C-alpha positions in Angstrom: 175.6 -90.8 36.0 173.8 -94.1 36.4 175.7 -96.8 38.2 174.9 -100.4 38.8 174.2 -99.7 42.5 172.0 -96.7 41.9 170.0 -98.6 39.3 169.4 -101.6 41.5 168.4 -99.3 44.4 165.9 -97.3 42.3 164.2 -100.5 41.1 164.3 -102.0 44.6 162.5 -99.0 46.0 160.0 -99.1 43.1 159.3 -102.7 44.1 158.7 -101.6 47.7 161.4 -103.8 49.1 163.5 -102.9 52.1 167.2 -103.4 52.0 167.4 -106.5 54.2 164.1 -107.9 52.7 165.6 -107.6 49.3 168.9 -109.2 50.5 167.1 -112.1 51.9 165.2 -112.7 48.7 168.3 -112.8 46.6 170.2 -114.8 49.2 172.8 -112.1 50.0 173.8 -110.2 53.2 172.2 -106.8 53.7 175.7 -105.3 54.2 176.8 -106.6 50.8 173.7 -105.1 49.1 174.2 -101.8 50.9 177.9 -101.6 49.8 177.0 -102.4 46.2 174.2 -99.8 46.1 176.5 -97.1 47.5 179.4 -98.0 45.2 181.7 -99.1 48.0 181.8 -102.6 46.5 182.0 -103.8 43.0 178.7 -105.2 41.5 177.9 -108.8 41.4 179.4 -110.7 38.4 177.7 -114.1 39.0 175.1 -114.9 36.5 173.1 -116.8 39.1 173.0 -113.8 41.4 172.1 -111.4 38.7 169.3 -113.6 37.6 167.9 -113.7 41.1 168.2 -109.9 41.3 166.2 -109.4 38.1 163.6 -112.0 39.1 163.0 -110.4 42.6 162.8 -106.9 41.0 160.2 -108.2 38.6 162.2 -107.3 35.5 162.3 -109.2 32.1 165.6 -110.8 31.3 165.2 -110.2 27.6 164.6 -106.5 27.9 167.0 -103.6 27.3 167.1 -103.0 31.0 168.5 -106.5 31.5 171.3 -105.7 29.0 171.9 -102.4 30.8 172.3 -104.2 34.2 174.8 -106.6 32.6 176.8 -103.8 31.1 176.9 -101.9 34.4 177.8 -105.0 36.3 180.9 -105.6 34.2 181.8 -101.9 34.1 181.4 -101.5 37.9 184.2 -99.9 39.9 186.8 -102.3 41.1 188.0 -100.0 43.9 185.7 -99.4 46.9 184.6 -95.8 47.3 184.8 -94.0 50.6 181.7 -92.8 52.4 180.8 -89.3 51.3 177.9 -88.3 53.5 178.5 -84.5 53.6 176.3 -84.0 56.7 176.5 -83.5 60.4 176.2 -86.2 63.1 172.8 -85.8 64.8 172.0 -88.7 67.2 172.8 -92.3 67.9 171.7 -95.4 69.7 174.2 -97.3 71.8 174.4 -100.9 72.8 173.0 -101.8 76.3 175.1 -100.7 79.2 177.6 -98.9 77.0 179.3 -95.8 78.5 178.2 -92.3 77.3 180.2 -91.0 74.4 182.6 -88.2 75.2 183.5 -85.4 72.8 186.7 -87.0 71.3 184.8 -90.2 70.7 181.9 -88.4 69.1 184.4 -86.6 66.8 186.0 -89.9 65.9 182.5 -91.4 65.2 181.6 -88.5 62.9 184.9 -88.9 61.0 184.2 -92.6 60.7 180.9 -92.1 58.9 182.2 -89.2 56.9 180.2 -86.5 58.7 181.1 -83.3 60.5 180.4 -82.4 64.2 179.9 -79.0 65.8 180.5 -78.5 69.5 180.6 -74.7 69.3 176.9 -73.9 69.0 175.2 -72.1 71.9 173.3 -74.9 73.7 171.2 -72.4 75.7 169.3 -71.6 72.5 168.4 -75.2 71.9 164.8 -76.1 72.6 164.0 -79.2 74.6 161.2 -81.2 73.0 158.1 -81.7 75.1 156.7 -85.2 75.9 154.0 -86.1 73.4 150.7 -87.8 74.1 150.1 -91.3 72.8 147.6 -89.9 70.3 150.2 -87.5 68.9 152.7 -90.3 68.5 150.1 -92.5 66.8 149.3 -89.7 64.5 152.9 -89.4 63.4 153.2 -93.1 62.7 149.9 -93.1 60.8 151.1 -90.2 58.7 154.2 -92.1 57.8 152.6 -95.5 57.1 149.2 -94.3 56.0 150.3 -93.6 52.5 150.9 -97.3 51.8 148.7 -98.8 49.1 147.2 -101.2 51.7 145.9 -99.2 54.6 145.1 -102.2 56.8 147.3 -105.2 56.2 147.8 -107.8 59.0 151.4 -108.4 58.0 154.8 -107.2 59.2 155.7 -103.7 58.3 158.8 -103.4 56.1 160.3 -100.5 58.1 163.2 -100.2 55.7 160.9 -99.6 52.7 158.7 -97.2 54.7 161.6 -95.1 55.7 163.3 -95.1 52.3 160.1 -94.5 50.3 158.0 -92.3 52.6 160.6 -90.5 54.7 163.5 -90.3 52.1 165.9 -91.9 54.5 169.2 -93.2 53.1 170.3 -96.5 54.7 174.0 -97.4 54.9 175.3 -100.6 56.5 178.8 -100.3 57.7 181.2 -102.4 59.8 182.8 -101.1 63.0 180.1 -99.1 64.8 179.7 -101.6 67.6 183.3 -102.8 68.0 184.7 -99.3 68.0 182.1 -97.1 69.5 179.4 -99.4 71.1 177.0 -97.8 68.8 174.3 -99.8 67.0 173.1 -97.0 64.7 173.7 -93.3 64.2 171.9 -90.7 62.1 173.6 -88.0 60.0 171.6 -85.0 58.9 172.3 -84.1 55.2 170.9 -81.5 52.8 168.8 -84.2 51.2 167.4 -85.6 54.4 168.7 -88.2 56.9 171.3 -91.0 56.4 170.9 -93.8 58.8 174.1 -95.9 59.5 173.6 -99.3 60.9 176.3 -101.6 62.1 176.9 -104.7 60.0 176.5 -107.0 63.0 172.9 -105.7 63.6 172.0 -105.8 59.9 173.4 -109.3 59.1 173.1 -111.2 62.4 170.3 -109.9 64.5 166.7 -111.2 64.0 164.7 -109.2 61.5 162.3 -108.0 64.3 165.2 -106.6 66.3 166.7 -105.0 63.2 163.4 -103.3 62.2 162.8 -102.1 65.8 166.2 -100.4 65.8 165.4 -98.7 62.4 162.1 -97.4 63.8 163.8 -96.2 67.0 166.5 -94.5 65.0 164.0 -92.5 63.0 161.8 -91.6 66.0 163.6 -88.3 66.9 163.0 -86.9 63.5 159.3 -88.0 63.5 158.6 -86.8 67.0 160.6 -83.6 67.2 160.5 -82.6 63.6 159.8 -78.9 64.4 163.3 -78.6 65.7 165.6 -78.3 62.6 168.8 -77.6 64.5 169.5 -81.0 65.9 173.2 -82.0 66.1 175.4 -84.3 68.2 176.1 -81.8 71.0 172.4 -81.1 71.4 171.5 -84.8 71.6 174.3 -85.4 74.1 173.0 -82.6 76.3 169.4 -83.9 76.1 170.6 -87.3 77.3 172.1 -85.7 80.4 168.8 -84.1 81.5 166.2 -85.5 83.8 163.7 -85.4 80.9 165.6 -88.0 78.9 163.8 -91.1 80.2 160.5 -89.6 79.1 161.8 -88.7 75.7 163.2 -92.2 75.3 159.8 -93.7 76.2 158.3 -91.5 73.4 160.8 -92.9 71.0 160.0 -96.5 72.1 156.3 -95.8 71.7 156.9 -94.5 68.2 158.9 -97.6 67.3 156.3 -99.9 68.8 153.5 -98.2 66.9 155.4 -98.4 63.7 156.1 -102.2 64.1 152.5 -102.8 65.2 150.1 -100.3 63.7 146.9 -100.0 65.6 144.3 -100.9 62.9 146.2 -104.0 61.6 146.8 -105.2 65.2 143.2 -104.8 66.1 142.0 -106.5 63.0 144.5 -109.4 63.5 143.4 -109.8 67.2 139.7 -109.9 66.4 140.3 -112.6 63.8 142.6 -114.6 66.1 140.0 -114.4 68.9 137.2 -115.8 66.6 139.5 -118.6 65.5 140.5 -119.4 69.1 136.9 -119.7 70.2 136.0 -121.8 67.2 138.9 -124.1 67.9 137.8 -124.5 71.6 134.2 -125.2 70.4 135.4 -127.9 67.9 137.4 -129.6 70.6 134.5 -129.2 73.0 136.8 -127.8 75.7 134.5 -125.1 76.9 135.4 -121.4 77.3 139.1 -120.7 77.6 140.6 -119.0 80.7 141.5 -115.3 80.3 145.2 -115.8 80.9 145.3 -118.6 78.3 143.4 -116.6 75.8 145.5 -113.4 76.1 148.7 -115.5 75.9 147.5 -117.4 72.8 146.5 -114.2 71.1 149.7 -112.5 72.0 151.8 -115.3 70.6 149.7 -115.4 67.4 150.1 -111.7 66.8 153.9 -111.9 67.5 154.2 -114.6 64.8 151.9 -112.7 62.4 153.7 -109.4 62.7 157.2 -110.9 63.2 157.9 -109.2 66.5 158.8 -110.5 70.0 155.8 -111.4 72.2 157.0 -108.9 74.8 156.6 -106.0 72.3 153.1 -107.3 71.5 152.2 -107.2 75.2 153.4 -103.6 75.6 151.4 -102.7 72.5 148.1 -104.3 73.7 148.1 -102.5 77.0 148.6 -99.1 75.4 146.3 -96.7 73.6 144.5 -97.2 71.2 144.4 -101.0 71.5 143.4 -101.7 75.2 142.8 -105.2 73.9 143.0 -107.2 77.1 139.9 -105.5 78.6 137.8 -106.4 75.5 139.0 -110.0 75.7 137.9 -110.2 79.3 134.5 -108.7 78.4 133.9 -111.2 75.6 134.9 -114.2 77.7 132.8 -113.1 80.7 129.8 -112.7 78.3 130.7 -116.0 76.5 130.6 -114.2 73.2 132.4 -115.6 70.1 133.5 -112.1 69.0 135.2 -109.2 70.6 133.0 -106.2 71.6 133.3 -102.9 69.8 136.1 -100.5 71.0 133.7 -98.1 72.6 132.4 -100.8 75.0 135.6 -100.7 77.0 135.2 -98.1 79.8 138.6 -96.7 80.8 139.4 -96.7 84.5 140.8 -93.2 84.2 140.6 -90.4 81.8 143.0 -91.1 78.9 146.0 -88.7 78.4 145.3 -88.2 74.7 142.0 -86.3 74.8 143.5 -83.3 72.9 145.3 -84.0 69.7 148.9 -82.8 69.9 148.4 -81.7 73.5 151.9 -81.1 74.9 152.9 -80.5 78.5 156.3 -79.4 79.9 
């Protein structure tokens, strides 16, 4: 049965809009849009809001679809529906310096999001994922984002739209995860895929860059360790208690970073920014800029261009496959107005990612 929320969600996804992006365009909170799409809140009744919705979705107000939206809006349920996830709690991301979740708290968290939890499985049979090379992580990100219509676009990645459209992830924004459990987001594995629950504070109040980073980080375990289909809460808790966890966490961070700042768009944006910077220096007759000033300027421009914090840009530019700082140093030393090709940079040591999908335990 078609509901107002399901209809709006289908056309939002067709328009390639993430949940929070769409909410921003129609001047609503992401948590409100999520609740309406899932049927936990009655549809909008305001004509002004419905007009904005139709306009953003690119629909014609005189069409039969517009009449259908109006009918569903007035027939919408007046009583909020409970969450019906019908899946099992898989993994979660806590707030900084929050204590580890014990078994009773995990059981309460699972009940809170309408999921189940199984502590009775034999943990000895669970496989511990091996650390991945940077190339393997890049490959997984490119496989997820490479199906976009624009392969190289020097613009922020709408992580929500990518996860919903390409990875079939269901997004749910709910209040209470942070106040009750110190959890920013948790993932529930269902028969249809993954449902990602995000706390309302994060979705409505955090900067967009921070919000998208959390979404990418939350999806990382599925993308990196997809061969393991038996993930559940007890397994994830056991993994966090091992000495290998810091390495796995770094892999998740690398995945999130590569998703927010895909290699090709970052390189293209950096090359353009460098040319513009040199041209600006030439117009102002200020001579060649110092290396530190050049790298800082480019870092800040890329941060603004991709809507991410400068600290994340710095981490990206010193990792494979960018290695951008060395190319900037070469260009300035040679007083060249463009950056040298990628293969001009001689690495100081052999890169880890010589073999695709090479894995070491």
